[in-house]
N, CA, C and O atoms as CSV, one atom per row, in Angstrom:
chain,resi,resn,atom,element,x,y,z
A,1,UNK,N,N,-30.762,36.171,22.564
A,1,UNK,CA,C,-30.768,37.121,21.476
A,1,UNK,C,C,-29.676,36.722,20.503
A,1,UNK,O,O,-28.550,36.423,20.901
A,2,UNK,N,N,-30.016,36.720,19.242
A,2,UNK,CA,C,-29.041,36.369,18.221
A,2,UNK,C,C,-29.059,37.371,17.084
A,2,UNK,O,O,-30.101,37.941,16.761
A,3,UNK,N,N,-27.923,37.579,16.492
A,3,UNK,CA,C,-27.776,38.493,15.369
A,3,UNK,C,C,-27.107,37.739,14.234
A,3,UNK,O,O,-26.041,37.153,14.419
A,4,UNK,N,N,-27.723,37.748,13.063
A,4,UNK,CA,C,-27.161,37.077,11.904
A,4,UNK,C,C,-26.993,38.127,10.808
A,4,UNK,O,O,-27.966,38.617,10.234
A,5,UNK,N,N,-25.744,38.453,10.538
A,5,UNK,CA,C,-25.420,39.423,9.492
A,5,UNK,C,C,-24.345,38.777,8.639
A,5,UNK,O,O,-23.174,38.734,9.017
A,6,UNK,N,N,-24.751,38.281,7.496
A,6,UNK,CA,C,-23.833,37.541,6.634
A,6,UNK,C,C,-22.890,38.425,5.855
A,6,UNK,O,O,-23.075,39.638,5.757
A,7,UNK,N,N,-21.877,37.792,5.306
A,7,UNK,CA,C,-20.886,38.508,4.508
A,7,UNK,C,C,-21.468,39.027,3.206
A,7,UNK,O,O,-21.003,40.036,2.676
A,8,UNK,N,N,-22.478,38.349,2.687
A,8,UNK,CA,C,-23.115,38.828,1.456
A,8,UNK,C,C,-23.914,40.101,1.721
A,8,UNK,O,O,-24.012,40.969,0.853
A,9,UNK,N,N,-24.481,40.210,2.912
A,9,UNK,CA,C,-25.263,41.397,3.253
A,9,UNK,C,C,-24.363,42.601,3.502
A,9,UNK,O,O,-24.672,43.712,3.073
A,10,UNK,N,N,-23.252,42.377,4.193
A,10,UNK,CA,C,-22.292,43.440,4.487
A,10,UNK,C,C,-20.891,42.843,4.374
A,10,UNK,O,O,-20.474,42.101,5.264
A,11,UNK,N,N,-20.165,43.142,3.321
A,11,UNK,CA,C,-18.870,42.502,3.089
A,11,UNK,C,C,-17.805,42.799,4.149
A,11,UNK,O,O,-16.991,41.931,4.462
A,12,UNK,N,N,-17.802,43.995,4.694
A,12,UNK,CA,C,-16.737,44.363,5.637
A,12,UNK,C,C,-17.120,44.028,7.066
A,12,UNK,O,O,-18.222,44.354,7.508
A,13,UNK,N,N,-16.223,43.380,7.789
A,13,UNK,CA,C,-16.470,42.990,9.180
A,13,UNK,C,C,-16.690,44.215,10.064
A,13,UNK,O,O,-17.466,44.159,11.018
A,14,UNK,N,N,-16.024,45.305,9.757
A,14,UNK,CA,C,-16.179,46.528,10.539
A,14,UNK,C,C,-17.627,47.003,10.493
A,14,UNK,O,O,-18.187,47.396,11.517
A,15,UNK,N,N,-18.227,46.968,9.318
A,15,UNK,CA,C,-19.610,47.410,9.167
A,15,UNK,C,C,-20.579,46.441,9.830
A,15,UNK,O,O,-21.554,46.867,10.449
A,16,UNK,N,N,-20.319,45.138,9.706
A,16,UNK,CA,C,-21.178,44.144,10.364
A,16,UNK,C,C,-21.145,44.332,11.874
A,16,UNK,O,O,-22.184,44.274,12.531
A,17,UNK,N,N,-19.963,44.556,12.422
A,17,UNK,CA,C,-19.839,44.755,13.865
A,17,UNK,C,C,-20.492,46.052,14.325
A,17,UNK,O,O,-21.078,46.104,15.406
A,18,UNK,N,N,-20.394,47.099,13.508
A,18,UNK,CA,C,-21.037,48.372,13.847
A,18,UNK,C,C,-22.557,48.195,13.917
A,18,UNK,O,O,-23.195,48.673,14.855
A,19,UNK,N,N,-23.127,47.518,12.941
A,19,UNK,CA,C,-24.566,47.274,12.941
A,19,UNK,C,C,-24.951,46.374,14.113
A,19,UNK,O,O,-25.972,46.600,14.763
A,20,UNK,N,N,-24.144,45.368,14.377
A,20,UNK,CA,C,-24.413,44.463,15.499
A,20,UNK,C,C,-24.420,45.222,16.827
A,20,UNK,O,O,-25.272,44.965,17.678
A,21,UNK,N,N,-23.485,46.149,17.012
A,21,UNK,CA,C,-23.451,46.965,18.242
A,21,UNK,C,C,-24.689,47.845,18.347
A,21,UNK,O,O,-25.268,47.986,19.425
A,22,UNK,N,N,-25.098,48.439,17.220
A,22,UNK,CA,C,-26.300,49.281,17.227
A,22,UNK,C,C,-27.537,48.471,17.616
A,22,UNK,O,O,-28.340,48.896,18.446
A,23,UNK,N,N,-27.674,47.296,16.999
A,23,UNK,CA,C,-28.825,46.447,17.289
A,23,UNK,C,C,-28.801,45.972,18.741
A,23,UNK,O,O,-29.849,45.872,19.378
A,24,UNK,N,N,-27.631,45.685,19.256
A,24,UNK,CA,C,-27.507,45.246,20.646
A,24,UNK,C,C,-28.002,46.326,21.607
A,24,UNK,O,O,-28.660,46.014,22.599
A,25,UNK,N,N,-27.694,47.584,21.325
A,25,UNK,CA,C,-28.165,48.689,22.168
A,25,UNK,C,C,-29.686,48.845,22.089
A,25,UNK,O,O,-30.339,49.112,23.098
A,26,UNK,N,N,-30.240,48.680,20.898
A,26,UNK,CA,C,-31.688,48.779,20.720
A,26,UNK,C,C,-32.389,47.694,21.517
A,26,UNK,O,O,-33.393,47.951,22.182
A,27,UNK,N,N,-31.863,46.495,21.448
A,27,UNK,CA,C,-32.475,45.373,22.167
A,27,UNK,C,C,-32.296,45.536,23.675
A,27,UNK,O,O,-33.183,45.177,24.449
A,28,UNK,N,N,-31.173,46.068,24.084
A,28,UNK,CA,C,-30.929,46.274,25.517
A,28,UNK,C,C,-31.980,47.200,26.119
A,28,UNK,O,O,-32.403,46.990,27.256
A,29,UNK,N,N,-32.405,48.213,25.382
A,29,UNK,CA,C,-33.428,49.132,25.874
A,29,UNK,C,C,-34.788,48.443,26.004
A,29,UNK,O,O,-35.586,48.800,26.871
A,30,UNK,N,N,-35.050,47.463,25.148
A,30,UNK,CA,C,-36.343,46.762,25.159
A,30,UNK,C,C,-36.251,45.433,25.890
A,30,UNK,O,O,-37.184,44.633,25.817
A,31,UNK,N,N,-35.181,45.180,26.574
A,31,UNK,CA,C,-34.898,43.871,27.169
A,31,UNK,C,C,-35.988,43.328,28.103
A,31,UNK,O,O,-36.342,42.157,27.973
A,32,UNK,N,N,-36.528,44.102,29.020
A,32,UNK,CA,C,-37.505,43.507,29.948
A,32,UNK,C,C,-38.704,42.871,29.247
A,32,UNK,O,O,-39.217,41.848,29.702
A,33,UNK,N,N,-39.147,43.459,28.161
A,33,UNK,CA,C,-40.321,42.930,27.463
A,33,UNK,C,C,-39.980,41.702,26.628
A,33,UNK,O,O,-40.866,40.907,26.312
A,34,UNK,N,N,-38.716,41.536,26.267
A,34,UNK,CA,C,-38.320,40.440,25.386
A,34,UNK,C,C,-37.616,39.296,26.111
A,34,UNK,O,O,-37.216,38.326,25.467
A,35,UNK,N,N,-37.455,39.378,27.414
A,35,UNK,CA,C,-36.717,38.345,28.147
A,35,UNK,C,C,-37.349,36.970,28.047
A,35,UNK,O,O,-36.640,35.965,28.099
A,36,UNK,N,N,-38.647,36.900,27.908
A,36,UNK,CA,C,-39.330,35.607,27.863
A,36,UNK,C,C,-39.232,34.935,26.490
A,36,UNK,O,O,-39.685,33.802,26.326
A,37,UNK,N,N,-38.657,35.607,25.523
A,37,UNK,CA,C,-38.623,35.097,24.153
A,37,UNK,C,C,-37.197,34.936,23.649
A,37,UNK,O,O,-36.286,35.635,24.091
A,38,UNK,N,N,-37.019,34.019,22.732
A,38,UNK,CA,C,-35.768,33.892,21.993
A,38,UNK,C,C,-35.940,34.645,20.682
A,38,UNK,O,O,-36.832,34.330,19.894
A,39,UNK,N,N,-35.106,35.621,20.449
A,39,UNK,CA,C,-35.246,36.479,19.269
A,39,UNK,C,C,-33.971,36.402,18.441
A,39,UNK,O,O,-32.864,36.447,18.977
A,40,UNK,N,N,-34.141,36.287,17.136
A,40,UNK,CA,C,-33.012,36.313,16.208
A,40,UNK,C,C,-33.267,37.425,15.195
A,40,UNK,O,O,-34.289,37.426,14.510
A,41,UNK,N,N,-32.346,38.356,15.105
A,41,UNK,CA,C,-32.423,39.427,14.121
A,41,UNK,C,C,-31.509,39.052,12.965
A,41,UNK,O,O,-30.306,38.869,13.148
A,42,UNK,N,N,-32.078,38.940,11.792
A,42,UNK,CA,C,-31.333,38.488,10.616
A,42,UNK,C,C,-31.406,39.539,9.514
A,42,UNK,O,O,-32.493,39.984,9.145
A,43,UNK,N,N,-30.262,39.929,8.997
A,43,UNK,CA,C,-30.198,40.868,7.878
A,43,UNK,C,C,-30.227,40.033,6.607
A,43,UNK,O,O,-29.321,39.242,6.346
A,44,UNK,N,N,-31.277,40.220,5.827
A,44,UNK,CA,C,-31.468,39.384,4.647
A,44,UNK,C,C,-31.015,40.041,3.356
A,44,UNK,O,O,-30.541,39.358,2.448
A,45,UNK,N,N,-31.153,41.345,3.263
A,45,UNK,CA,C,-30.755,42.009,2.018
A,45,UNK,C,C,-29.461,42.787,2.248
A,45,UNK,O,O,-29.083,43.073,3.384
A,46,UNK,N,N,-28.799,43.118,1.156
A,46,UNK,CA,C,-27.518,43.817,1.235
A,46,UNK,C,C,-27.700,45.202,1.850
A,46,UNK,O,O,-28.660,45.913,1.552
A,47,UNK,N,N,-26.766,45.562,2.707
A,47,UNK,CA,C,-26.774,46.863,3.360
A,47,UNK,C,C,-25.457,47.552,3.028
A,47,UNK,O,O,-24.380,46.991,3.230
A,48,UNK,N,N,-25.557,48.757,2.522
A,48,UNK,CA,C,-24.370,49.549,2.226
A,48,UNK,C,C,-23.881,50.151,3.547
A,48,UNK,O,O,-24.686,50.446,4.431
A,49,UNK,N,N,-22.593,50.330,3.679
A,49,UNK,CA,C,-22.022,50.857,4.926
A,49,UNK,C,C,-22.652,52.187,5.321
A,49,UNK,O,O,-22.795,52.476,6.509
A,50,UNK,N,N,-23.027,52.995,4.341
A,50,UNK,CA,C,-23.644,54.287,4.638
A,50,UNK,C,C,-25.064,54.128,5.182
A,50,UNK,O,O,-25.598,55.056,5.789
A,51,UNK,N,N,-25.675,52.973,4.973
A,51,UNK,CA,C,-27.053,52.755,5.412
A,51,UNK,C,C,-27.155,52.017,6.742
A,51,UNK,O,O,-28.209,51.467,7.060
A,52,UNK,N,N,-26.087,51.999,7.515
A,52,UNK,CA,C,-26.126,51.327,8.815
A,52,UNK,C,C,-27.158,51.998,9.713
A,52,UNK,O,O,-27.864,51.316,10.457
A,53,UNK,N,N,-27.256,53.325,9.655
A,53,UNK,CA,C,-28.252,54.037,10.463
A,53,UNK,C,C,-29.667,53.639,10.077
A,53,UNK,O,O,-30.514,53.427,10.945
A,54,UNK,N,N,-29.926,53.536,8.781
A,54,UNK,CA,C,-31.261,53.142,8.323
A,54,UNK,C,C,-31.578,51.708,8.741
A,54,UNK,O,O,-32.710,51.408,9.121
A,55,UNK,N,N,-30.595,50.830,8.674
A,55,UNK,CA,C,-30.807,49.443,9.088
A,55,UNK,C,C,-31.053,49.372,10.591
A,55,UNK,O,O,-31.879,48.578,11.041
A,56,UNK,N,N,-30.359,50.180,11.366
A,56,UNK,CA,C,-30.570,50.211,12.814
A,56,UNK,C,C,-31.957,50.748,13.142
A,56,UNK,O,O,-32.606,50.244,14.059
A,57,UNK,N,N,-32.425,51.755,12.415
A,57,UNK,CA,C,-33.775,52.281,12.624
A,57,UNK,C,C,-34.825,51.232,12.295
A,57,UNK,O,O,-35.829,51.112,12.997
A,58,UNK,N,N,-34.598,50.475,11.233
A,58,UNK,CA,C,-35.522,49.395,10.880
A,58,UNK,C,C,-35.532,48.328,11.980
A,58,UNK,O,O,-36.588,47.797,12.326
A,59,UNK,N,N,-34.372,48.024,12.518
A,59,UNK,CA,C,-34.294,47.086,13.633
A,59,UNK,C,C,-35.033,47.606,14.851
A,59,UNK,O,O,-35.713,46.844,15.538
A,60,UNK,N,N,-34.905,48.899,15.125
A,60,UNK,CA,C,-35.615,49.498,16.260
A,60,UNK,C,C,-37.126,49.405,16.056
A,60,UNK,O,O,-37.870,49.137,16.999
A,61,UNK,N,N,-37.569,49.626,14.832
A,61,UNK,CA,C,-39.000,49.530,14.544
A,61,UNK,C,C,-39.500,48.099,14.755
A,61,UNK,O,O,-40.580,47.892,15.309
A,62,UNK,N,N,-38.727,47.129,14.320
A,62,UNK,CA,C,-39.125,45.735,14.475
A,62,UNK,C,C,-39.112,45.295,15.936
A,62,UNK,O,O,-39.987,44.544,16.367
A,63,UNK,N,N,-38.124,45.757,16.695
A,63,UNK,CA,C,-38.072,45.413,18.119
A,63,UNK,C,C,-39.238,46.055,18.862
A,63,UNK,O,O,-39.823,45.432,19.748
A,64,UNK,N,N,-39.582,47.293,18.511
A,64,UNK,CA,C,-40.729,47.950,19.140
A,64,UNK,C,C,-42.018,47.195,18.831
A,64,UNK,O,O,-42.882,47.038,19.694
A,65,UNK,N,N,-42.133,46.740,17.616
A,65,UNK,CA,C,-43.311,45.952,17.223
A,65,UNK,C,C,-43.368,44.635,18.006
A,65,UNK,O,O,-44.442,44.208,18.429
A,66,UNK,N,N,-42.221,44.002,18.194
A,66,UNK,CA,C,-42.173,42.749,18.946
A,66,UNK,C,C,-42.519,42.970,20.417
A,66,UNK,O,O,-43.180,42.133,21.032
A,67,UNK,N,N,-42.074,44.094,20.984
A,67,UNK,CA,C,-42.368,44.355,22.392
A,67,UNK,C,C,-43.854,44.624,22.599
A,67,UNK,O,O,-44.419,44.212,23.612
A,68,UNK,N,N,-44.499,45.314,21.649
A,68,UNK,CA,C,-45.933,45.556,21.803
A,68,UNK,C,C,-46.707,44.248,21.677
A,68,UNK,O,O,-47.691,44.039,22.386
A,69,UNK,N,N,-46.273,43.374,20.787
A,69,UNK,CA,C,-46.934,42.068,20.658
A,69,UNK,C,C,-46.680,41.210,21.894
A,69,UNK,O,O,-47.559,40.458,22.315
A,70,UNK,N,N,-45.506,41.312,22.468
A,70,UNK,CA,C,-45.205,40.550,23.683
A,70,UNK,C,C,-46.048,41.053,24.848
A,70,UNK,O,O,-46.502,40.267,25.680
A,71,UNK,N,N,-46.257,42.372,24.903
A,71,UNK,CA,C,-47.086,42.940,25.970
A,71,UNK,C,C,-48.542,42.532,25.793
A,71,UNK,O,O,-49.243,42.293,26.776
A,72,UNK,N,N,-48.999,42.451,24.549
A,72,UNK,CA,C,-50.375,42.036,24.289
A,72,UNK,C,C,-50.605,40.562,24.606
A,72,UNK,O,O,-51.714,40.168,24.966
A,73,UNK,N,N,-49.570,39.757,24.473
A,73,UNK,CA,C,-49.696,38.316,24.714
A,73,UNK,C,C,-49.766,37.976,26.200
A,73,UNK,O,O,-50.248,36.906,26.571
A,74,UNK,N,N,-49.293,38.873,27.040
A,74,UNK,CA,C,-49.302,38.579,28.482
A,74,UNK,C,C,-50.518,39.069,29.174
A,74,UNK,O,O,-50.655,38.889,30.384
């Protein structure tokens, strides 16, 4: 599992780490379905510190989508 959150997307390290921790918890809950895959979560657009919750929800939606596709592939 990899997380890529650049300085352009979130300038403050505190905010990048907060989002990284949130995403790590989301992935931990979906871990059994994703163990067979290498997954990289990359933040491409700028995220304001106040929108960390929204970014985490978007990550949760994407991880849920990946787990359903992984279940369908097996």
